[in-house]
PyMOL Python script that loads the backbone (N, CA, C, O; Angstrom):
from pymol import cmd

cmd.read_pdbstr("""\
ATOM      1  N   MET A   1     149.008 185.033  55.838  1.00  0.00           N
ATOM      2  CA  MET A   1     148.653 184.026  56.816  1.00  0.00           C
ATOM      3  C   MET A   1     149.920 183.437  57.415  1.00  0.00           C
ATOM      4  O   MET A   1     150.944 183.261  56.754  1.00  0.00           O
ATOM      5  N   SER A   2     149.796 183.152  58.670  1.00  0.00           N
ATOM      6  CA  SER A   2     150.968 182.600  59.342  1.00  0.00           C
ATOM      7  C   SER A   2     151.021 181.097  59.146  1.00  0.00           C
ATOM      8  O   SER A   2     150.069 180.467  58.686  1.00  0.00           O
ATOM      9  N   ARG A   3     152.135 180.564  59.500  1.00  0.00           N
ATOM     10  CA  ARG A   3     152.360 179.117  59.346  1.00  0.00           C
ATOM     11  C   ARG A   3     151.358 178.324  60.196  1.00  0.00           C
ATOM     12  O   ARG A   3     150.847 177.303  59.735  1.00  0.00           O
ATOM     13  N   ALA A   4     151.070 178.761  61.405  1.00  0.00           N
ATOM     14  CA  ALA A   4     150.121 178.083  62.281  1.00  0.00           C
ATOM     15  C   ALA A   4     148.720 178.082  61.673  1.00  0.00           C
ATOM     16  O   ALA A   4     147.985 177.101  61.792  1.00  0.00           O
ATOM     17  N   SER A   5     148.357 179.181  61.024  1.00  0.00           N
ATOM     18  CA  SER A   5     147.039 179.252  60.379  1.00  0.00           C
ATOM     19  C   SER A   5     146.936 178.246  59.245  1.00  0.00           C
ATOM     20  O   SER A   5     145.908 177.588  59.084  1.00  0.00           O
ATOM     21  N   TRP A   6     148.007 178.123  58.453  1.00  0.00           N
ATOM     22  CA  TRP A   6     148.026 177.151  57.350  1.00  0.00           C
ATOM     23  C   TRP A   6     147.930 175.720  57.881  1.00  0.00           C
ATOM     24  O   TRP A   6     147.205 174.898  57.320  1.00  0.00           O
ATOM     25  N   ILE A   7     148.640 175.427  58.933  1.00  0.00           N
ATOM     26  CA  ILE A   7     148.606 174.084  59.514  1.00  0.00           C
ATOM     27  C   ILE A   7     147.203 173.776  60.039  1.00  0.00           C
ATOM     28  O   ILE A   7     146.675 172.679  59.857  1.00  0.00           O
ATOM     29  N   LEU A   8     146.615 174.784  60.696  1.00  0.00           N
ATOM     30  CA  LEU A   8     145.262 174.610  61.196  1.00  0.00           C
ATOM     31  C   LEU A   8     144.279 174.413  60.049  1.00  0.00           C
ATOM     32  O   LEU A   8     143.380 173.577  60.142  1.00  0.00           O
ATOM     33  N   LEU A   9     144.438 175.172  58.971  1.00  0.00           N
ATOM     34  CA  LEU A   9     143.561 175.067  57.808  1.00  0.00           C
ATOM     35  C   LEU A   9     143.699 173.687  57.161  1.00  0.00           C
ATOM     36  O   LEU A   9     142.691 173.076  56.804  1.00  0.00           O
ATOM     37  N   VAL A  10     144.905 173.195  57.007  1.00  0.00           N
ATOM     38  CA  VAL A  10     145.139 171.866  56.417  1.00  0.00           C
ATOM     39  C   VAL A  10     144.559 170.776  57.330  1.00  0.00           C
ATOM     40  O   VAL A  10     143.944 169.820  56.858  1.00  0.00           O
ATOM     41  N   ALA A  11     144.764 170.935  58.632  1.00  0.00           N
ATOM     42  CA  ALA A  11     144.231 169.953  59.582  1.00  0.00           C
ATOM     43  C   ALA A  11     142.709 169.925  59.523  1.00  0.00           C
ATOM     44  O   ALA A  11     142.104 168.852  59.540  1.00  0.00           O
ATOM     45  N   LEU A  12     142.089 171.098  59.453  1.00  0.00           N
ATOM     46  CA  LEU A  12     140.626 171.149  59.359  1.00  0.00           C
ATOM     47  C   LEU A  12     140.126 170.561  58.038  1.00  0.00           C
ATOM     48  O   LEU A  12     139.110 169.867  58.012  1.00  0.00           O
ATOM     49  N   ALA A  13     140.843 170.840  56.939  1.00  0.00           N
ATOM     50  CA  ALA A  13     140.453 170.283  55.638  1.00  0.00           C
ATOM     51  C   ALA A  13     140.546 168.757  55.655  1.00  0.00           C
ATOM     52  O   ALA A  13     139.662 168.069  55.143  1.00  0.00           O
ATOM     53  N   LEU A  14     141.623 168.234  56.248  1.00  0.00           N
ATOM     54  CA  LEU A  14     141.770 166.774  56.343  1.00  0.00           C
ATOM     55  C   LEU A  14     140.693 166.167  57.237  1.00  0.00           C
ATOM     56  O   LEU A  14     140.199 165.071  56.972  1.00  0.00           O
ATOM     57  N   SER A  15     140.336 166.882  58.287  1.00  0.00           N
ATOM     58  CA  SER A  15     139.270 166.417  59.181  1.00  0.00           C
ATOM     59  C   SER A  15     137.936 166.365  58.463  1.00  0.00           C
ATOM     60  O   SER A  15     137.167 165.419  58.634  1.00  0.00           O
ATOM     61  N   VAL A  16     137.659 167.383  57.658  1.00  0.00           N
ATOM     62  CA  VAL A  16     136.412 167.410  56.891  1.00  0.00           C
ATOM     63  C   VAL A  16     136.392 166.265  55.889  1.00  0.00           C
ATOM     64  O   VAL A  16     135.370 165.596  55.737  1.00  0.00           O
ATOM     65  N   LEU A  17     137.509 166.030  55.201  1.00  0.00           N
ATOM     66  CA  LEU A  17     137.582 164.918  54.243  1.00  0.00           C
ATOM     67  C   LEU A  17     137.409 163.569  54.942  1.00  0.00           C
ATOM     68  O   LEU A  17     136.688 162.705  54.443  1.00  0.00           O
ATOM     69  N   ALA A  18     138.056 163.384  56.079  1.00  0.00           N
ATOM     70  CA  ALA A  18     137.934 162.135  56.824  1.00  0.00           C
ATOM     71  C   ALA A  18     136.505 161.939  57.319  1.00  0.00           C
ATOM     72  O   ALA A  18     135.968 160.833  57.262  1.00  0.00           O
ATOM     73  N   SER A  19     135.906 162.998  57.795  1.00  0.00           N
ATOM     74  CA  SER A  19     134.532 162.928  58.273  1.00  0.00           C
ATOM     75  C   SER A  19     133.573 162.581  57.132  1.00  0.00           C
ATOM     76  O   SER A  19     132.676 161.755  57.301  1.00  0.00           O
ATOM     77  N   GLY A  20     133.762 163.202  55.995  1.00  0.00           N
ATOM     78  CA  GLY A  20     132.921 162.912  54.823  1.00  0.00           C
ATOM     79  C   GLY A  20     133.070 161.481  54.370  1.00  0.00           C
ATOM     80  O   GLY A  20     132.086 160.818  54.043  1.00  0.00           O
ATOM     81  N   THR A  21     134.310 160.997  54.350  1.00  0.00           N
ATOM     82  CA  THR A  21     134.566 159.608  53.969  1.00  0.00           C
ATOM     83  C   THR A  21     133.903 158.653  54.965  1.00  0.00           C
ATOM     84  O   THR A  21     133.337 157.635  54.568  1.00  0.00           O
ATOM     85  N   ALA A  22     133.974 158.980  56.254  1.00  0.00           N
ATOM     86  CA  ALA A  22     133.343 158.143  57.277  1.00  0.00           C
ATOM     87  C   ALA A  22     131.827 158.115  57.107  1.00  0.00           C
ATOM     88  O   ALA A  22     131.198 157.073  57.293  1.00  0.00           O
ATOM     89  N   VAL A  23     131.240 159.258  56.753  1.00  0.00           N
ATOM     90  CA  VAL A  23     129.786 159.320  56.538  1.00  0.00           C
ATOM     91  C   VAL A  23     129.395 158.453  55.350  1.00  0.00           C
ATOM     92  O   VAL A  23     128.417 157.709  55.421  1.00  0.00           O
ATOM     93  N   VAL A  24     130.150 158.544  54.259  1.00  0.00           N
ATOM     94  CA  VAL A  24     129.861 157.743  53.064  1.00  0.00           C
ATOM     95  C   VAL A  24     129.978 156.261  53.386  1.00  0.00           C
ATOM     96  O   VAL A  24     129.121 155.472  52.987  1.00  0.00           O
ATOM     97  N   TYR A  25     131.031 155.874  54.105  1.00  0.00           N
ATOM     98  CA  TYR A  25     131.216 154.462  54.460  1.00  0.00           C
ATOM     99  C   TYR A  25     130.095 153.980  55.378  1.00  0.00           C
ATOM    100  O   TYR A  25     129.586 152.873  55.199  1.00  0.00           O
ATOM    101  N   ALA A  26     129.707 154.791  56.352  1.00  0.00           N
ATOM    102  CA  ALA A  26     128.637 154.410  57.271  1.00  0.00           C
ATOM    103  C   ALA A  26     127.323 154.227  56.511  1.00  0.00           C
ATOM    104  O   ALA A  26     126.570 153.293  56.788  1.00  0.00           O
ATOM    105  N   LYS A  27     127.054 155.097  55.573  1.00  0.00           N
ATOM    106  CA  LYS A  27     125.833 154.991  54.762  1.00  0.00           C
ATOM    107  C   LYS A  27     125.874 153.715  53.920  1.00  0.00           C
ATOM    108  O   LYS A  27     124.871 153.010  53.816  1.00  0.00           O
ATOM    109  N   TYR A  28     127.010 153.420  53.327  1.00  0.00           N
ATOM    110  CA  TYR A  28     127.190 152.204  52.524  1.00  0.00           C
ATOM    111  C   TYR A  28     126.971 150.963  53.405  1.00  0.00           C
ATOM    112  O   TYR A  28     126.256 150.042  53.010  1.00  0.00           O
ATOM    113  N   ALA A  29     127.580 150.940  54.583  1.00  0.00           N
ATOM    114  CA  ALA A  29     127.445 149.799  55.485  1.00  0.00           C
ATOM    115  C   ALA A  29     125.993 149.641  55.936  1.00  0.00           C
ATOM    116  O   ALA A  29     125.494 148.522  56.052  1.00  0.00           O
ATOM    117  N   SER A  30     125.326 150.754  56.188  1.00  0.00           N
ATOM    118  CA  SER A  30     123.928 150.720  56.600  1.00  0.00           C
ATOM    119  C   SER A  30     123.051 150.136  55.487  1.00  0.00           C
ATOM    120  O   SER A  30     122.198 149.288  55.750  1.00  0.00           O
ATOM    121  N   ARG A  31     123.255 150.577  54.275  1.00  0.00           N
ATOM    122  CA  ARG A  31     122.468 150.050  53.147  1.00  0.00           C
ATOM    123  C   ARG A  31     122.740 148.574  52.925  1.00  0.00           C
ATOM    124  O   ARG A  31     121.822 147.801  52.652  1.00  0.00           O
ATOM    125  N   LYS A  32     123.991 148.188  53.042  1.00  0.00           N
ATOM    126  CA  LYS A  32     124.367 146.783  52.872  1.00  0.00           C
ATOM    127  C   LYS A  32     123.685 145.928  53.945  1.00  0.00           C
ATOM    128  O   LYS A  32     123.161 144.856  53.643  1.00  0.00           O
ATOM    129  N   ALA A  33     123.690 146.396  55.185  1.00  0.00           N
ATOM    130  CA  ALA A  33     123.042 145.668  56.275  1.00  0.00           C
ATOM    131  C   ALA A  33     121.529 145.610  56.061  1.00  0.00           C
ATOM    132  O   ALA A  33     120.904 144.592  56.358  1.00  0.00           O
ATOM    133  N   PHE A  34     120.939 146.685  55.553  1.00  0.00           N
ATOM    134  CA  PHE A  34     119.500 146.710  55.304  1.00  0.00           C
ATOM    135  C   PHE A  34     119.115 145.715  54.214  1.00  0.00           C
ATOM    136  O   PHE A  34     118.101 145.026  54.330  1.00  0.00           O
ATOM    137  N   VAL A  35     119.913 145.640  53.164  1.00  0.00           N
ATOM    138  CA  VAL A  35     119.652 144.679  52.086  1.00  0.00           C
ATOM    139  C   VAL A  35     119.728 143.253  52.631  1.00  0.00           C
ATOM    140  O   VAL A  35     118.887 142.413  52.310  1.00  0.00           O
ATOM    141  N   GLU A  36     120.727 142.989  53.447  1.00  0.00           N
ATOM    142  CA  GLU A  36     120.863 141.661  54.051  1.00  0.00           C
ATOM    143  C   GLU A  36     119.662 141.353  54.947  1.00  0.00           C
ATOM    144  O   GLU A  36     119.149 140.234  54.942  1.00  0.00           O
ATOM    145  N   LEU A  37     119.219 142.343  55.711  1.00  0.00           N
ATOM    146  CA  LEU A  37     118.051 142.175  56.570  1.00  0.00           C
ATOM    147  C   LEU A  37     116.815 141.832  55.743  1.00  0.00           C
ATOM    148  O   LEU A  37     116.047 140.945  56.117  1.00  0.00           O
ATOM    149  N   GLN A  38     116.620 142.516  54.639  1.00  0.00           N
ATOM    150  CA  GLN A  38     115.472 142.247  53.772  1.00  0.00           C
ATOM    151  C   GLN A  38     115.548 140.830  53.204  1.00  0.00           C
ATOM    152  O   GLN A  38     114.532 140.140  53.118  1.00  0.00           O
ATOM    153  N   GLN A  39     116.745 140.399  52.816  1.00  0.00           N
ATOM    154  CA  GLN A  39     116.911 139.048  52.283  1.00  0.00           C
ATOM    155  C   GLN A  39     116.608 138.010  53.363  1.00  0.00           C
ATOM    156  O   GLN A  39     115.966 136.996  53.089  1.00  0.00           O
ATOM    157  N   LEU A  40     117.061 138.258  54.572  1.00  0.00           N
ATOM    158  CA  LEU A  40     116.802 137.326  55.669  1.00  0.00           C
ATOM    159  C   LEU A  40     115.317 137.277  56.018  1.00  0.00           C
ATOM    160  O   LEU A  40     114.789 136.213  56.343  1.00  0.00           O
ATOM    161  N   ARG A  41     114.650 138.419  55.952  1.00  0.00           N
ATOM    162  CA  ARG A  41     113.209 138.434  56.204  1.00  0.00           C
ATOM    163  C   ARG A  41     112.466 137.643  55.134  1.00  0.00           C
ATOM    164  O   ARG A  41     111.537 136.897  55.443  1.00  0.00           O
ATOM    165  N   ALA A  42     112.872 137.804  53.877  1.00  0.00           N
ATOM    166  CA  ALA A  42     112.242 137.052  52.788  1.00  0.00           C
ATOM    167  C   ALA A  42     112.479 135.557  52.970  1.00  0.00           C
ATOM    168  O   ALA A  42     111.583 134.745  52.739  1.00  0.00           O
ATOM    169  N   GLN A  43     113.681 135.205  53.383  1.00  0.00           N
ATOM    170  CA  GLN A  43     114.011 133.798  53.632  1.00  0.00           C
ATOM    171  C   GLN A  43     113.164 133.257  54.798  1.00  0.00           C
ATOM    172  O   GLN A  43     112.657 132.137  54.734  1.00  0.00           O
ATOM    173  N   ARG A  44     113.018 134.059  55.857  1.00  0.00           N
ATOM    174  CA  ARG A  44     112.191 133.662  57.004  1.00  0.00           C
ATOM    175  C   ARG A  44     110.745 133.437  56.580  1.00  0.00           C
ATOM    176  O   ARG A  44     110.106 132.474  57.005  1.00  0.00           O
ATOM    177  N   ASP A  45     110.235 134.333  55.740  1.00  0.00           N
ATOM    178  CA  ASP A  45     108.852 134.202  55.277  1.00  0.00           C
ATOM    179  C   ASP A  45     108.678 132.932  54.444  1.00  0.00           C
ATOM    180  O   ASP A  45     107.675 132.230  54.574  1.00  0.00           O
ATOM    181  N   ALA A  46     109.654 132.644  53.595  1.00  0.00           N
ATOM    182  CA  ALA A  46     109.594 131.419  52.783  1.00  0.00           C
ATOM    183  C   ALA A  46     109.638 130.180  53.674  1.00  0.00           C
ATOM    184  O   ALA A  46     108.931 129.205  53.420  1.00  0.00           O
ATOM    185  N   ILE A  47     110.456 130.217  54.701  1.00  0.00           N
ATOM    186  CA  ILE A  47     110.552 129.083  55.625  1.00  0.00           C
ATOM    187  C   ILE A  47     109.247 128.934  56.406  1.00  0.00           C
ATOM    188  O   ILE A  47     108.801 127.813  56.653  1.00  0.00           O
ATOM    189  N   ASP A  48     108.630 130.052  56.798  1.00  0.00           N
ATOM    190  CA  ASP A  48     107.344 129.992  57.498  1.00  0.00           C
ATOM    191  C   ASP A  48     106.260 129.372  56.613  1.00  0.00           C
ATOM    192  O   ASP A  48     105.443 128.584  57.089  1.00  0.00           O
ATOM    193  N   VAL A  49     106.253 129.724  55.339  1.00  0.00           N
ATOM    194  CA  VAL A  49     105.289 129.149  54.405  1.00  0.00           C
ATOM    195  C   VAL A  49     105.528 127.646  54.271  1.00  0.00           C
ATOM    196  O   VAL A  49     104.582 126.858  54.290  1.00  0.00           O
ATOM    197  N   GLU A  50     106.781 127.256  54.136  1.00  0.00           N
ATOM    198  CA  GLU A  50     107.139 125.832  54.032  1.00  0.00           C
ATOM    199  C   GLU A  50     106.727 125.087  55.299  1.00  0.00           C
ATOM    200  O   GLU A  50     106.199 123.978  55.217  1.00  0.00           O
ATOM    201  N   TRP A  51     106.962 125.681  56.467  1.00  0.00           N
ATOM    202  CA  TRP A  51     106.597 125.060  57.737  1.00  0.00           C
ATOM    203  C   TRP A  51     105.077 124.852  57.809  1.00  0.00           C
ATOM    204  O   TRP A  51     104.620 123.791  58.234  1.00  0.00           O
ATOM    205  N   GLY A  52     104.312 125.834  57.405  1.00  0.00           N
ATOM    206  CA  GLY A  52     102.865 125.689  57.396  1.00  0.00           C
ATOM    207  C   GLY A  52     102.414 124.589  56.458  1.00  0.00           C
ATOM    208  O   GLY A  52     101.505 123.824  56.783  1.00  0.00           O
ATOM    209  N   ARG A  53     103.045 124.504  55.297  1.00  0.00           N
ATOM    210  CA  ARG A  53     102.719 123.446  54.328  1.00  0.00           C
ATOM    211  C   ARG A  53     103.034 122.082  54.910  1.00  0.00           C
ATOM    212  O   ARG A  53     102.252 121.143  54.764  1.00  0.00           O
ATOM    213  N   LEU A  54     104.189 121.970  55.574  1.00  0.00           N
ATOM    214  CA  LEU A  54     104.579 120.691  56.169  1.00  0.00           C
ATOM    215  C   LEU A  54     103.645 120.294  57.314  1.00  0.00           C
ATOM    216  O   LEU A  54     103.325 119.115  57.467  1.00  0.00           O
ATOM    217  N   GLN A  55     103.211 121.253  58.108  1.00  0.00           N
ATOM    218  CA  GLN A  55     102.262 120.945  59.175  1.00  0.00           C
ATOM    219  C   GLN A  55     100.930 120.461  58.605  1.00  0.00           C
ATOM    220  O   GLN A  55     100.330 119.524  59.131  1.00  0.00           O
ATOM    221  N   LEU A  56     100.477 121.092  57.542  1.00  0.00           N
ATOM    222  CA  LEU A  56      99.244 120.666  56.885  1.00  0.00           C
ATOM    223  C   LEU A  56      99.403 119.261  56.306  1.00  0.00           C
ATOM    224  O   LEU A  56      98.507 118.427  56.430  1.00  0.00           O
ATOM    225  N   GLU A  57     100.543 119.008  55.675  1.00  0.00           N
ATOM    226  CA  GLU A  57     100.803 117.689  55.113  1.00  0.00           C
ATOM    227  C   GLU A  57     100.855 116.630  56.210  1.00  0.00           C
ATOM    228  O   GLU A  57     100.322 115.533  56.043  1.00  0.00           O
ATOM    229  N   GLU A  58     101.497 116.958  57.330  1.00  0.00           N
ATOM    230  CA  GLU A  58     101.581 116.014  58.444  1.00  0.00           C
ATOM    231  C   GLU A  58     100.202 115.701  59.003  1.00  0.00           C
ATOM    232  O   GLU A  58      99.898 114.542  59.287  1.00  0.00           O
ATOM    233  N   SER A  59      99.370 116.712  59.165  1.00  0.00           N
ATOM    234  CA  SER A  59      98.032 116.471  59.695  1.00  0.00           C
ATOM    235  C   SER A  59      97.202 115.640  58.720  1.00  0.00           C
ATOM    236  O   SER A  59      96.360 114.846  59.140  1.00  0.00           O
ATOM    237  N   THR A  60      97.433 115.816  57.434  1.00  0.00           N
ATOM    238  CA  THR A  60      96.723 115.032  56.428  1.00  0.00           C
ATOM    239  C   THR A  60      97.174 113.575  56.462  1.00  0.00           C
ATOM    240  O   THR A  60      96.355 112.660  56.377  1.00  0.00           O
ATOM    241  N   LEU A  61      98.481 113.368  56.585  1.00  0.00           N
ATOM    242  CA  LEU A  61      99.012 112.003  56.569  1.00  0.00           C
ATOM    243  C   LEU A  61      98.722 111.245  57.858  1.00  0.00           C
ATOM    244  O   LEU A  61      98.754 110.014  57.867  1.00  0.00           O
ATOM    245  N   ALA A  62      98.444 111.943  58.928  1.00  0.00           N
ATOM    246  CA  ALA A  62      98.256 111.289  60.222  1.00  0.00           C
ATOM    247  C   ALA A  62      96.786 111.138  60.607  1.00  0.00           C
ATOM    248  O   ALA A  62      96.483 110.874  61.771  1.00  0.00           O
ATOM    249  N   THR A  63      95.875 111.299  59.663  1.00  0.00           N
ATOM    250  CA  THR A  63      94.461 111.146  60.008  1.00  0.00           C
ATOM    251  C   THR A  63      94.186 109.680  60.346  1.00  0.00           C
ATOM    252  O   THR A  63      94.845 108.775  59.835  1.00  0.00           O
ATOM    253  N   HIS A  64      93.192 109.466  61.222  1.00  0.00           N
ATOM    254  CA  HIS A  64      92.864 108.110  61.669  1.00  0.00           C
ATOM    255  C   HIS A  64      92.409 107.235  60.512  1.00  0.00           C
ATOM    256  O   HIS A  64      92.742 106.051  60.453  1.00  0.00           O
ATOM    257  N   VAL A  65      91.654 107.814  59.602  1.00  0.00           N
ATOM    258  CA  VAL A  65      91.150 107.050  58.460  1.00  0.00           C
ATOM    259  C   VAL A  65      92.303 106.543  57.603  1.00  0.00           C
ATOM    260  O   VAL A  65      92.306 105.385  57.186  1.00  0.00           O
ATOM    261  N   ARG A  66      93.274 107.398  57.341  1.00  0.00           N
ATOM    262  CA  ARG A  66      94.413 106.999  56.515  1.00  0.00           C
ATOM    263  C   ARG A  66      95.252 105.941  57.210  1.00  0.00           C
ATOM    264  O   ARG A  66      95.662 104.963  56.585  1.00  0.00           O
ATOM    265  N   VAL A  67      95.511 106.129  58.497  1.00  0.00           N
ATOM    266  CA  VAL A  67      96.315 105.159  59.235  1.00  0.00           C
ATOM    267  C   VAL A  67      95.612 103.799  59.262  1.00  0.00           C
ATOM    268  O   VAL A  67      96.246 102.759  59.082  1.00  0.00           O
ATOM    269  N   GLU A  68      94.310 103.819  59.487  1.00  0.00           N
ATOM    270  CA  GLU A  68      93.568 102.555  59.513  1.00  0.00           C
ATOM    271  C   GLU A  68      93.571 101.884  58.148  1.00  0.00           C
ATOM    272  O   GLU A  68      93.716 100.665  58.055  1.00  0.00           O
ATOM    273  N   ARG A  69      93.412 102.670  57.088  1.00  0.00           N
ATOM    274  CA  ARG A  69      93.416 102.113  55.734  1.00  0.00           C
ATOM    275  C   ARG A  69      94.760 101.456  55.417  1.00  0.00           C
ATOM    276  O   ARG A  69      94.802 100.359  54.860  1.00  0.00           O
ATOM    277  N   ILE A  70      95.858 102.131  55.774  1.00  0.00           N
ATOM    278  CA  ILE A  70      97.183 101.569  55.527  1.00  0.00           C
ATOM    279  C   ILE A  70      97.401 100.315  56.370  1.00  0.00           C
ATOM    280  O   ILE A  70      97.989  99.342  55.899  1.00  0.00           O
ATOM    281  N   ALA A  71      96.924 100.340  57.628  1.00  0.00           N
ATOM    282  CA  ALA A  71      97.066  99.169  58.494  1.00  0.00           C
ATOM    283  C   ALA A  71      96.314  97.973  57.911  1.00  0.00           C
ATOM    284  O   ALA A  71      96.805  96.846  57.958  1.00  0.00           O
ATOM    285  N   ARG A  72      95.141  98.217  57.371  1.00  0.00           N
ATOM    286  CA  ARG A  72      94.361  97.110  56.794  1.00  0.00           C
ATOM    287  C   ARG A  72      94.990  96.589  55.500  1.00  0.00           C
ATOM    288  O   ARG A  72      95.097  95.377  55.314  1.00  0.00           O
ATOM    289  N   LYS A  73      95.402  97.477  54.617  1.00  0.00           N
ATOM    290  CA  LYS A  73      95.888  97.059  53.302  1.00  0.00           C
ATOM    291  C   LYS A  73      97.325  96.542  53.333  1.00  0.00           C
ATOM    292  O   LYS A  73      97.592  95.433  52.870  1.00  0.00           O
ATOM    293  N   LYS A  74      98.238  97.322  53.864  1.00  0.00           N
ATOM    294  CA  LYS A  74      99.654  96.967  53.796  1.00  0.00           C
ATOM    295  C   LYS A  74     100.083  95.997  54.888  1.00  0.00           C
ATOM    296  O   LYS A  74     100.902  95.109  54.653  1.00  0.00           O
ATOM    297  N   LEU A  75      99.526  96.172  56.082  1.00  0.00           N
ATOM    298  CA  LEU A  75      99.952  95.339  57.207  1.00  0.00           C
ATOM    299  C   LEU A  75      98.992  94.188  57.476  1.00  0.00           C
ATOM    300  O   LEU A  75      99.222  93.374  58.370  1.00  0.00           O
ATOM    301  N   LYS A  76      97.913  94.125  56.695  1.00  0.00           N
ATOM    302  CA  LYS A  76      96.908  93.066  56.826  1.00  0.00           C
ATOM    303  C   LYS A  76      96.372  92.973  58.260  1.00  0.00           C
ATOM    304  O   LYS A  76      96.161  91.878  58.781  1.00  0.00           O
ATOM    305  N   MET A  77      96.155  94.128  58.886  1.00  0.00           N
ATOM    306  CA  MET A  77      95.617  94.164  60.243  1.00  0.00           C
ATOM    307  C   MET A  77      94.102  94.237  60.173  1.00  0.00           C
ATOM    308  O   MET A  77      93.538  94.699  59.181  1.00  0.00           O
ATOM    309  N   HIS A  78      93.452  93.782  61.229  1.00  0.00           N
ATOM    310  CA  HIS A  78      92.000  93.831  61.298  1.00  0.00           C
ATOM    311  C   HIS A  78      91.580  93.975  62.757  1.00  0.00           C
ATOM    312  O   HIS A  78      92.380  93.771  63.670  1.00  0.00           O
ATOM    313  N   ILE A  79      90.321  94.326  62.958  1.00  0.00           N
ATOM    314  CA  ILE A  79      89.789  94.433  64.306  1.00  0.00           C
ATOM    315  C   ILE A  79      89.551  93.011  64.800  1.00  0.00           C
ATOM    316  O   ILE A  79      88.916  92.219  64.103  1.00  0.00           O
ATOM    317  N   PRO A  80      90.047  92.673  65.986  1.00  0.00           N
ATOM    318  CA  PRO A  80      89.888  91.284  66.460  1.00  0.00           C
ATOM    319  C   PRO A  80      88.423  90.976  66.797  1.00  0.00           C
ATOM    320  O   PRO A  80      87.659  91.842  67.223  1.00  0.00           O
ATOM    321  N   ARG A  81      88.073  89.716  66.590  1.00  0.00           N
ATOM    322  CA  ARG A  81      86.732  89.268  66.950  1.00  0.00           C
ATOM    323  C   ARG A  81      86.649  89.165  68.469  1.00  0.00           C
ATOM    324  O   ARG A  81      87.668  89.134  69.158  1.00  0.00           O
ATOM    325  N   ALA A  82      85.456  89.116  68.964  1.00  0.00           N
ATOM    326  CA  ALA A  82      85.258  89.036  70.409  1.00  0.00           C
ATOM    327  C   ALA A  82      85.874  87.772  70.991  1.00  0.00           C
ATOM    328  O   ALA A  82      86.323  87.772  72.137  1.00  0.00           O
ATOM    329  N   THR A  83      85.898  86.701  70.213  1.00  0.00           N
ATOM    330  CA  THR A  83      86.479  85.433  70.696  1.00  0.00           C
ATOM    331  C   THR A  83      87.997  85.475  70.732  1.00  0.00           C
ATOM    332  O   THR A  83      88.626  84.671  71.420  1.00  0.00           O
ATOM    333  N   ASP A  84      88.592  86.414  69.992  1.00  0.00           N
ATOM    334  CA  ASP A  84      90.053  86.545  69.972  1.00  0.00           C
ATOM    335  C   ASP A  84      90.590  87.410  71.097  1.00  0.00           C
ATOM    336  O   ASP A  84      91.795  87.421  71.348  1.00  0.00           O
ATOM    337  N   VAL A  85      89.717  88.134  71.777  1.00  0.00           N
ATOM    338  CA  VAL A  85      90.151  89.035  72.832  1.00  0.00           C
ATOM    339  C   VAL A  85      90.272  88.258  74.135  1.00  0.00           C
ATOM    340  O   VAL A  85      89.345  87.557  74.540  1.00  0.00           O
ATOM    341  N   VAL A  86      91.422  88.389  74.787  1.00  0.00           N
ATOM    342  CA  VAL A  86      91.665  87.732  76.053  1.00  0.00           C
ATOM    343  C   VAL A  86      91.883  88.821  77.108  1.00  0.00           C
ATOM    344  O   VAL A  86      92.722  89.705  76.938  1.00  0.00           O
ATOM    345  N   VAL A  87      91.121  88.743  78.192  1.00  0.00           N
ATOM    346  CA  VAL A  87      91.248  89.720  79.262  1.00  0.00           C
ATOM    347  C   VAL A  87      92.041  89.058  80.390  1.00  0.00           C
ATOM    348  O   VAL A  87      91.679  87.979  80.857  1.00  0.00           O
ATOM    349  N   ILE A  88      93.087  89.686  80.811  1.00  0.00           N
ATOM    350  CA  ILE A  88      93.926  89.170  81.891  1.00  0.00           C
ATOM    351  C   ILE A  88      93.678  90.025  83.124  1.00  0.00           C
ATOM    352  O   ILE A  88      93.825  91.247  83.104  1.00  0.00           O
ATOM    353  N   ARG A  89      93.301  89.351  84.186  1.00  0.00           N
ATOM    354  CA  ARG A  89      93.020  90.063  85.424  1.00  0.00           C
ATOM    355  C   ARG A  89      94.171  89.808  86.404  1.00  0.00           C
ATOM    356  O   ARG A  89      94.770  88.733  86.411  1.00  0.00           O
ATOM    357  N   PRO A  90      94.473  90.831  87.241  1.00  0.00           N
ATOM    358  CA  PRO A  90      95.591  90.634  88.190  1.00  0.00           C
ATOM    359  C   PRO A  90      95.234  89.669  89.328  1.00  0.00           C
ATOM    360  O   PRO A  90      96.065  89.405  90.197  1.00  0.00           O
TER     361      PRO A  90
END
""", "prot")
cmd.dss("prot")
cmd.show_as("cartoon", "prot")
cmd.util.cbc("prot")
cmd.orient("prot")
């Protein structure tokens, strides 16, 4: 074999090794990104569940019956009598 053939053979061998290393690294990076994606999806799902729970809790706490009960008990509010109502006309 001539010197040029050996150089070409070494260059091709190095190219194959570099290409193989690049494939392995790309596969590793892809798997790492996929794992991160799965973790983020799980986190999103947990946040969605929490958001639904908070919306349900908010709707429960904001019912008219509860607000009126708290107004009567804690704030000592009551419905005014007809004699207490004053109508102002322009």
